KEMARTOR-722701 format. One line per 3 residues: number of its first residue (from 0); their letters; for each residue y, z, x of N, C-alpha, C, CB. Coordinates in pm, 1 decimal, decimal comma. Atoms other than C-alpha are relative to their C-alpha. Glycine has a CB too. Example, Ala and Ser with C-alpha at 12.3 -4.5 7.8 and 13.67 -1.06 7.14 Angstrom:
// residues 2
0 = as = -119,0 0,0 89,0 -450,0 780,0 1230,0 120,0 0,0 90,0 2,7 124,6 -99,2  -119,0 -6,0 -82,0 -106,0 714,0 1367,0 109,0 73,0 -77,0 46,2 -141,5 41,4
This chain:
// residues 153
0 = mrr = -185,9 -4,0 45,0 32,9 -25,4 15,2 78,5 -4,7 95,1 62,2 128,3 -70,0  -83,4 -21,3 -74,3 322,3 -21,3 90,2 98,9 62,5 36,2 16,4 -47,0 4,5  -103,0 -107,6 0,1 602,8 170,1 229,8 76,6 -24,3 -122,1 93,6 1,0 128,7
3 = kkt = -136,1 46,4 80,7 863,8 214,6 -45,8 141,3 6,5 116,0 29,1 128,4 -152,0  -126,2 10,0 -65,8 1180,6 134,4 117,4 72,2 45,4 -154,8 41,1 -171,6 83,5  -119,4 -2,6 -6,6 1507,9 228,2 20,6 92,6 -141,8 -59,5 13,3 33,1 136,0
6 = iai = -153,1 158,9 56,7 1771,5 -58,9 -203,5 114,0 36,9 -43,2 -26,9 -111,1 -147,2  -121,2 -30,2 77,2 2121,5 58,2 -154,7 62,2 -131,2 -154,2 121,3 7,3 143,0  -110,8 166,0 89,9 2351,3 -126,6 -416,4 90,7 108,9 -86,8 -127,1 -161,6 -162,1
9 = lng = -180,4 -46,3 -14,0 2737,8 -59,4 -411,3 43,2 -80,1 -84,9 95,4 -23,1 149,7  -37,5 115,2 83,1 2907,4 -147,5 -661,5 189,0 83,2 -16,3 -132,0 -22,5 -183,4  -150,0 -15,0 57,5 3338,5 -166,4 -642,7 119,1 67,9 -49,0 2,4 -31,2 -55,0
12 = pnl = -112,8 -61,3 129,5 3631,3 -92,1 -799,7 24,6 -91,4 -112,7 159,9 28,7 56,3  35,8 -0,3 113,2 3654,6 -75,3 -1187,2 -109,8 -51,3 -81,0 73,0 -27,7 -31,3  105,9 75,0 63,8 3332,4 -177,1 -1249,0 -72,4 154,8 -59,1 -104,3 -116,6 122,9
15 = nll = 84,5 -79,6 167,3 3252,2 190,6 -1403,9 83,2 -25,4 -120,3 -12,6 199,4 -3,9  -37,8 96,8 73,0 3450,2 -3,6 -1614,8 -120,2 -71,3 -125,1 46,3 -95,1 109,6  51,6 158,2 65,0 3213,2 -250,8 -1744,0 -60,3 -2,7 -132,2 -117,6 -71,4 89,2
18 = gsr = 48,7 -37,6 169,5 3068,9 -262,2 -2126,5 164,2 12,5 -103,2 -106,3 206,0 -0,9  -114,1 120,1 90,0 3482,9 -242,9 -2233,8 95,7 -17,0 122,0 107,4 72,2 -172,9  -69,1 55,1 -10,1 3641,9 -363,6 -2006,3 -21,6 -165,7 35,7 52,7 74,0 60,0
21 = eqd = 70,6 100,4 37,3 3689,0 -752,1 -2023,3 -141,4 -82,8 -70,7 13,1 -14,0 65,8  65,5 32,1 44,7 3457,8 -819,3 -2199,1 -87,7 -201,8 -9,8 61,2 71,7 -80,8  29,1 108,0 2,3 3450,5 -1142,7 -2228,3 -44,6 -127,8 135,2 94,3 -15,6 -68,0
24 = iyg = 95,0 121,0 -144,4 3369,2 -1246,8 -1883,5 -80,5 175,6 5,0 140,9 -98,5 233,2  74,6 -101,0 -119,2 3193,7 -902,5 -1752,3 -67,6 15,4 -108,5 68,7 143,0 93,3  72,7 -53,4 78,3 2976,2 -846,4 -2060,2 30,8 105,0 -77,0 -82,0 20,3 51,2
27 = hqt = 28,9 -114,7 -5,1 2888,7 -564,8 -2272,8 -104,0 148,7 49,9 11,0 -20,5 -68,6  87,7 -84,9 -97,6 2642,5 -348,1 -2047,8 80,0 49,1 61,3 -95,6 -55,3 86,9  1,8 -139,3 -103,1 2743,1 -37,0 -1890,0 -68,0 2,8 134,3 -71,6 117,2 -69,3
30 = lse = -9,9 0,2 -53,9 2743,0 27,4 -1558,9 -142,7 62,5 12,7 102,5 11,6 20,3  72,9 -27,9 -14,7 2503,5 291,3 -1646,0 -86,8 -52,9 -41,2 7,6 69,4 -6,0  60,9 84,9 58,1 2304,6 41,5 -1853,7 -37,4 -72,3 103,1 61,1 -58,3 -95,9
33 = iea = 75,8 103,4 -85,2 2237,9 -170,1 -1556,5 -8,6 82,9 80,5 51,3 -135,0 46,7  73,9 -143,3 -174,1 2161,0 149,3 -1257,7 -169,2 -53,3 -112,9 89,7 330,5 -4,3  150,5 -25,4 26,6 1882,1 179,7 -1516,1 -112,3 -116,5 27,0 -10,7 36,3 -148,4
36 = ack = 79,4 52,9 21,2 1757,0 -152,6 -1566,7 -22,6 -72,6 183,4 32,6 -78,4 -137,8  0,1 67,1 -108,8 1792,4 -205,5 -1176,5 -135,1 91,5 38,7 146,2 -2,0 93,8  120,9 -62,1 -37,7 1553,5 115,9 -1139,4 -120,9 -21,2 -61,5 14,2 116,6 -4,0
39 = eha = 148,0 21,0 17,4 1279,0 14,5 -1323,9 10,4 -90,0 47,6 -74,6 -3,2 -114,6  30,4 95,2 -40,4 1314,3 -317,8 -1200,7 -74,1 18,1 172,2 122,6 -76,9 -25,8  63,4 -17,2 -118,0 1261,7 -147,3 -798,7 -96,1 25,7 -25,7 36,2 71,3 80,8
42 = saa = 165,3 -59,2 -44,1 1009,5 79,5 -899,2 -61,1 -46,3 -30,6 -62,1 103,9 -24,1  102,6 98,5 40,3 784,0 -181,7 -1071,2 39,5 -45,9 97,3 -12,9 -80,0 -125,6  40,5 80,6 -111,5 813,3 -346,9 -694,8 -19,1 56,5 126,4 83,5 -93,8 17,3
45 = gyr = 70,4 -93,0 -105,7 770,6 -32,8 -531,0 109,6 34,6 52,4 -106,4 -54,9 105,3  -97,8 -23,9 -34,9 1105,2 32,3 -412,0 82,8 117,3 -57,4 42,7 -99,5 -4,5  -111,1 -103,6 40,4 1372,1 349,1 -441,4 103,6 -21,3 -5,7 15,5 91,1 56,6
48 = ldf = -154,6 -20,9 22,9 1705,2 305,2 -532,3 114,2 87,2 1,6 14,2 -18,5 -78,6  -101,5 -119,3 23,9 2076,6 422,3 -490,9 87,5 -98,3 -24,5 40,9 118,7 118,7  -104,5 28,6 127,3 2299,4 348,9 -718,2 121,9 8,5 -12,9 -15,0 61,7 -90,7
51 = rqt = -143,9 -82,7 -8,2 2665,2 394,5 -640,5 125,3 -82,5 -52,6 35,4 41,4 162,7  -140,3 86,4 56,3 3001,4 331,9 -778,4 95,1 63,1 129,9 73,0 54,2 -201,8  -222,0 -66,3 -4,7 3403,7 358,2 -640,9 50,8 -87,5 12,3 91,6 99,5 128,8
54 = nse = -161,6 49,3 12,4 3706,4 283,9 -670,2 52,5 -16,1 130,6 102,1 107,5 -77,4  -57,4 4,0 -102,6 3780,8 352,0 -322,3 -57,3 -30,6 171,0 49,4 105,8 -22,7  128,3 38,6 -152,4 3701,1 146,2 -29,6 -30,3 63,7 107,4 24,1 -109,8 82,8
57 = gql = 39,6 -175,0 -139,8 3679,8 439,6 253,8 -113,9 13,7 -65,7 117,3 199,9 2,0  139,4 -49,9 17,5 3386,5 552,5 53,5 -101,6 -93,9 9,9 -17,6 60,8 -121,2  175,2 88,5 12,5 3184,3 227,7 15,3 57,6 16,3 168,1 -45,2 -226,6 -111,1
60 = idw = -29,2 12,2 -137,8 3318,3 196,5 429,2 -75,7 92,8 46,4 135,3 11,8 42,8  62,3 -50,3 6,4 3153,1 530,6 404,6 -183,1 19,3 -10,9 66,0 15,2 -44,4  127,7 35,3 48,0 2854,8 477,1 217,9 -96,4 -160,8 128,5 51,1 -55,7 -196,7
63 = iqd = 72,8 66,9 -119,8 2788,0 168,0 431,4 -77,9 60,4 146,7 100,3 -78,4 44,8  82,1 -61,6 -176,0 2761,8 360,4 796,5 -56,9 94,3 -68,3 105,5 75,0 161,6  27,4 -83,8 94,5 2595,0 592,9 584,5 -194,5 -55,7 34,2 103,6 -34,8 -176,1
66 = lsk = 111,7 57,9 55,3 2316,3 336,8 482,0 -116,0 -115,3 166,7 92,7 -116,5 -157,5  113,9 45,5 -113,2 2128,7 276,0 850,4 -153,0 -87,3 -43,9 -51,2 151,5 70,6  124,8 -104,6 -2,7 1817,1 370,2 677,6 -83,2 -126,3 -105,3 36,3 205,6 -84,1
69 = vga = 49,8 33,8 113,4 1806,3 193,1 396,9 -89,0 -163,5 -6,3 126,6 12,1 -90,8  36,4 239,5 -1,5 1575,4 -220,9 351,1 61,1 -73,5 -17,1 -78,2 -93,1 -91,0  -80,6 47,8 22,2 1856,4 -330,7 229,7 181,3 70,4 -145,8 -102,1 -110,2 -17,5
72 = iii = -65,8 36,5 80,8 2172,3 -380,7 64,3 65,9 -135,8 -115,7 41,0 39,4 54,6  -0,6 115,9 106,1 2300,1 -528,8 -261,8 203,2 20,9 45,0 -92,1 48,6 -221,9  -122,4 -38,7 31,6 2681,2 -484,1 -291,2 61,6 -90,1 -114,6 78,6 0,4 122,0
75 = npa = -89,6 84,1 57,4 2938,3 -598,2 -529,5 138,2 66,0 15,8 -38,1 -28,9 -143,2  -70,4 -70,7 -41,3 3259,2 -511,9 -393,1 119,6 -32,3 -115,2 15,0 -18,4 148,1  -67,8 51,1 126,5 3445,2 -645,3 -699,2 184,0 -58,1 96,0 10,6 175,9 -155,6
78 = ayt = -150,1 87,5 -48,1 3856,5 -729,8 -576,4 -25,1 48,8 133,8 180,7 47,9 -74,8  42,8 16,6 -146,2 3758,2 -599,7 -230,4 -74,3 -64,4 103,0 -28,9 63,1 18,6  30,8 178,3 -64,7 3570,7 -928,2 -176,5 102,1 -64,9 48,6 -46,7 -113,5 -107,2
81 = hts = -119,4 73,3 -25,0 3905,1 -1041,3 -117,3 85,3 41,5 62,0 54,3 -33,3 -84,7  -45,4 -29,1 -91,9 4057,6 -823,5 58,3 -41,9 82,6 192,4 60,1 45,3 -80,9  -0,8 -37,4 -123,8 3896,1 -634,6 287,4 -120,3 0,3 90,5 46,0 108,2 -4,8
84 = iai = 44,3 -6,0 -154,0 3801,2 -649,6 614,0 -94,9 138,2 77,4 147,5 -6,0 78,0  80,2 -78,9 -62,1 3682,7 -353,0 685,2 -138,9 50,1 -51,1 71,2 91,8 22,4  123,8 9,4 35,2 3448,6 -328,6 458,8 -147,9 -138,8 54,9 41,2 -0,2 -141,7
87 = rda = 76,5 151,5 -55,3 3332,8 -708,9 617,6 -86,0 159,8 130,8 170,1 -203,2 107,8  -10,0 0,0 -108,3 3350,0 -539,9 922,7 -195,9 192,5 58,9 233,1 23,1 18,3  73,7 -153,4 63,0 3122,9 -185,3 768,5 -145,3 -105,3 65,7 16,6 62,6 -246,5
90 = lis = 82,9 56,4 -17,6 2887,3 -464,0 717,0 -97,5 -57,5 91,3 29,6 -35,0 -35,2  60,5 97,7 -91,0 2794,7 -658,2 981,1 -36,8 121,8 73,5 92,0 -127,6 75,9  109,6 -110,8 -77,2 2682,4 -341,1 1148,1 -89,7 95,1 -65,5 71,3 93,8 82,1
93 = cdc = 97,1 -27,3 75,1 2431,5 -304,6 908,2 -112,1 -22,3 95,5 -0,1 -75,5 -124,6  114,1 121,2 -82,3 2078,0 -427,5 1038,9 -128,4 48,8 -78,7 -27,5 18,5 212,4  56,6 -24,6 110,6 1973,6 -481,7 738,5 0,7 -130,2 -128,2 70,0 127,1 -36,4
96 = pvi = -90,0 154,3 117,6 2020,3 -769,9 462,6 51,7 47,1 -75,8 -77,2 -117,5 -97,1  -123,9 25,3 127,9 2262,9 -782,7 257,5 93,8 -117,6 -59,5 98,6 76,3 30,7  -60,6 73,8 89,2 2306,8 -921,1 -90,1 191,3 -42,7 -48,6 -67,8 63,3 -91,5
99 = evh = -111,2 -62,1 100,1 2642,9 -994,3 -245,1 27,1 -82,9 -185,0 163,6 -23,8 106,8  45,2 7,0 87,6 2687,5 -1025,4 -582,4 110,9 25,4 -110,0 -103,0 67,7 11,8  -91,9 41,9 56,2 2952,6 -1101,1 -835,1 -78,7 -38,8 -157,4 69,2 -112,9 93,1
102 = isn = 70,2 4,4 141,1 2855,4 -1055,1 -1244,8 132,7 -137,5 -45,0 0,3 199,4 -115,3  -55,3 90,1 75,7 3110,3 -1320,6 -1305,9 -23,3 -139,3 81,2 148,0 40,0 -29,7  -45,6 106,5 -140,0 3165,0 -1703,3 -1125,8 116,3 36,8 41,6 18,9 -164,3 -25,0
105 = vlk = -181,4 5,9 -0,4 3459,9 -1666,8 -942,1 56,0 -125,6 67,5 74,7 135,7 94,5  -37,9 84,8 -41,5 3407,1 -1971,1 -843,6 107,8 -102,4 -75,1 -98,6 -35,4 33,7  -42,0 66,7 106,2 3539,7 -2077,2 -1157,1 171,5 40,5 -73,3 -122,4 28,3 -97,3
108 = rei = -119,4 -86,5 69,5 3840,0 -1836,8 -1234,4 82,9 13,3 126,5 -46,2 163,6 -75,4  -186,4 22,7 -105,5 4155,8 -1784,9 -1020,7 -60,7 8,0 175,9 167,0 211,2 -35,7  -10,9 44,0 -80,5 4197,9 -1946,4 -711,9 -18,8 125,1 171,3 119,2 -72,9 -49,9
111 = frr = 14,7 -138,4 13,4 4250,2 -1590,0 -579,7 -185,8 72,7 79,0 22,8 18,1 -194,1  160,3 -34,8 24,1 3882,6 -1512,2 -654,3 -102,2 -93,3 72,0 -37,2 -11,3 -160,4  67,5 138,3 -101,2 3762,2 -1859,0 -447,0 -53,9 54,4 149,8 143,7 -135,1 41,5
114 = esl = -28,3 -33,2 -147,4 3844,6 -1633,5 -91,3 -119,9 83,6 26,9 147,6 81,1 32,3  67,5 -126,7 -10,8 3551,2 -1411,3 14,3 -12,8 32,5 161,6 -148,7 -8,3 -77,9  75,8 -6,2 -130,1 3504,8 -1225,2 310,6 -137,3 58,9 75,0 73,3 42,7 54,5
117 = isd = 115,8 -36,2 -13,2 3229,2 -1115,1 279,4 -135,2 -79,4 -11,6 3,6 81,8 -68,2  99,9 62,7 52,3 3019,5 -1390,9 188,9 -66,8 -134,6 177,1 85,1 -86,3 -179,4  78,0 93,6 -75,2 2943,0 -1568,8 535,4 -83,4 80,7 81,9 80,9 -97,5 80,5
120 = ias = 62,9 -53,2 -87,2 2804,9 -1291,9 689,9 -104,1 137,3 -104,8 122,7 47,2 124,3  187,8 -114,6 138,2 2498,0 -1149,0 350,3 -44,9 -87,0 40,0 -39,0 32,3 -225,3  164,5 101,7 -54,4 2209,3 -1302,9 375,0 -11,7 -74,7 -106,1 -173,7 88,0 23,4
123 = gii = 1,8 111,9 114,9 2281,6 -1466,3 7,7 121,9 85,0 -107,4 -193,9 -26,8 -85,9  -110,7 -40,9 123,5 2535,4 -1475,8 -310,1 -88,9 -20,6 -52,3 138,2 -63,3 -49,8  72,8 69,5 96,5 2438,4 -1487,3 -610,7 137,6 54,2 -82,8 -179,7 43,5 -42,7
126 = cgf = -134,2 9,5 139,7 2772,9 -1523,4 -917,7 -78,2 -103,0 -87,6 197,6 -81,8 52,9  -0,8 123,1 97,1 2749,4 -1614,6 -1237,4 -70,9 28,1 -109,9 -56,0 -125,7 55,0  56,5 6,3 89,8 2489,5 -1490,9 -1415,9 -20,4 155,5 12,2 -102,1 -102,4 -5,6
129 = gty = -8,8 -122,6 81,6 2624,9 -1207,3 -1592,3 -85,7 83,5 95,4 -56,5 -11,3 -163,5  123,5 -91,1 -79,9 2456,2 -872,9 -1504,0 -126,0 1,7 75,9 -41,6 54,8 -61,4  162,5 46,9 -56,1 2129,9 -1048,9 -1466,6 -37,9 22,0 171,5 -17,8 -188,7 -29,8
132 = gyi = -51,2 -32,1 -158,3 2272,5 -1043,9 -1082,7 -29,5 57,7 70,6 84,9 35,4 29,1  -4,0 -123,8 -127,3 2205,9 -755,8 -992,3 -242,2 -13,3 44,8 91,0 258,3 -126,2  143,1 6,2 -66,4 1801,1 -848,9 -1045,7 -101,7 -89,7 19,1 -60,1 68,4 -43,8
135 = lal = 47,8 60,0 -79,5 1764,2 -1118,1 -915,9 71,2 25,5 171,6 6,1 -128,7 -65,5  -2,9 -28,3 -224,5 1926,4 -993,1 -550,7 -76,3 116,3 3,3 194,5 53,0 111,3  162,8 -77,8 39,9 1611,4 -726,7 -626,5 -81,8 -94,9 35,0 -42,1 43,4 -168,6
138 = nav = 61,2 56,0 14,6 1432,1 -983,3 -658,3 -1,5 -77,0 149,8 21,4 -43,6 -116,2  -68,0 -9,6 -185,3 1597,9 -1114,1 -322,8 -28,3 16,1 79,0 66,8 58,7 54,5  29,3 -116,3 -129,7 1559,9 -845,5 -112,7 -159,8 -38,0 -1,8 42,1 207,7 -40,1
141 = ddl = 158,7 -35,4 -5,7 1197,2 -831,2 -207,4 -48,2 -98,0 4,2 -68,1 70,8 -99,7  13,1 69,7 -27,3 1145,1 -1152,5 -85,7 59,6 25,0 151,9 26,1 -74,2 -89,0  -3,3 -84,6 -154,2 1295,0 -1083,8 206,5 -41,5 57,5 98,2 27,6 56,1 13,1
144 = lrn = 33,6 -102,7 6,1 1180,1 -794,5 252,7 -134,0 -34,0 33,4 34,6 65,4 -108,3  127,0 -7,1 -6,5 834,8 -870,7 267,0 -73,3 -122,9 90,1 -40,9 6,5 -139,0  1,9 126,7 -98,7 821,4 -1236,0 391,3 121,5 -73,6 85,9 -45,7 -103,2 -81,0
147 = gkf = -125,0 15,0 -108,4 1180,7 -1215,7 628,1 33,7 -82,5 -36,1 -2,4 -11,6 138,3  -90,0 136,6 56,8 1336,4 -1504,8 454,4 -50,0 -68,4 -161,3 -27,7 -141,9 130,7  -7,8 122,9 67,1 1385,9 -1679,3 143,1 -125,2 -77,4 -22,4 86,4 -78,1 67,2
150 = idg = 84,1 32,3 23,5 1132,2 -1806,8 -96,2 3,8 -191,2 60,5 -12,4 55,9 -140,5  -87,9 127,4 -12,6 1297,7 -2175,2 -19,6 111,7 9,8 127,6 85,0 -20,6 -149,8  -113,9 -21,6 -87,3 1469,0 -2076,0 283,0 -32,1 11,0 136,8 70,5 113,4 -35,7
């Protein structure tokens, strides 16, 4: 049996408002509901899940630095995607796969949302699939951890 690894899912600013904030863009699911679905999916695949959200850039950086032993990091940096060199630098120092997730398709939104400081250092990017993107990211991480690469990579 495979050793249980921990996968961290980190969420940035305003994602605590999911379910009530801009439902036409982000849907009706709350962050707690997303967390429950992710924990169930991760557990079924044999992983532990460390799911967190903060509105603070510094807190995200501290978490990334403290997560040196996780199997992978899935991160929805939210607005920090477009502004935080510090989060980018913290992720570069990680010795694990990093998957960038966005609920909306950022490429179909405002021009400033099309620029990511994270994408070019991530193992992969998932956007535009709503909250199901988190499950897709967990599947991608599972494939990376089992095979060392994506199925089609």
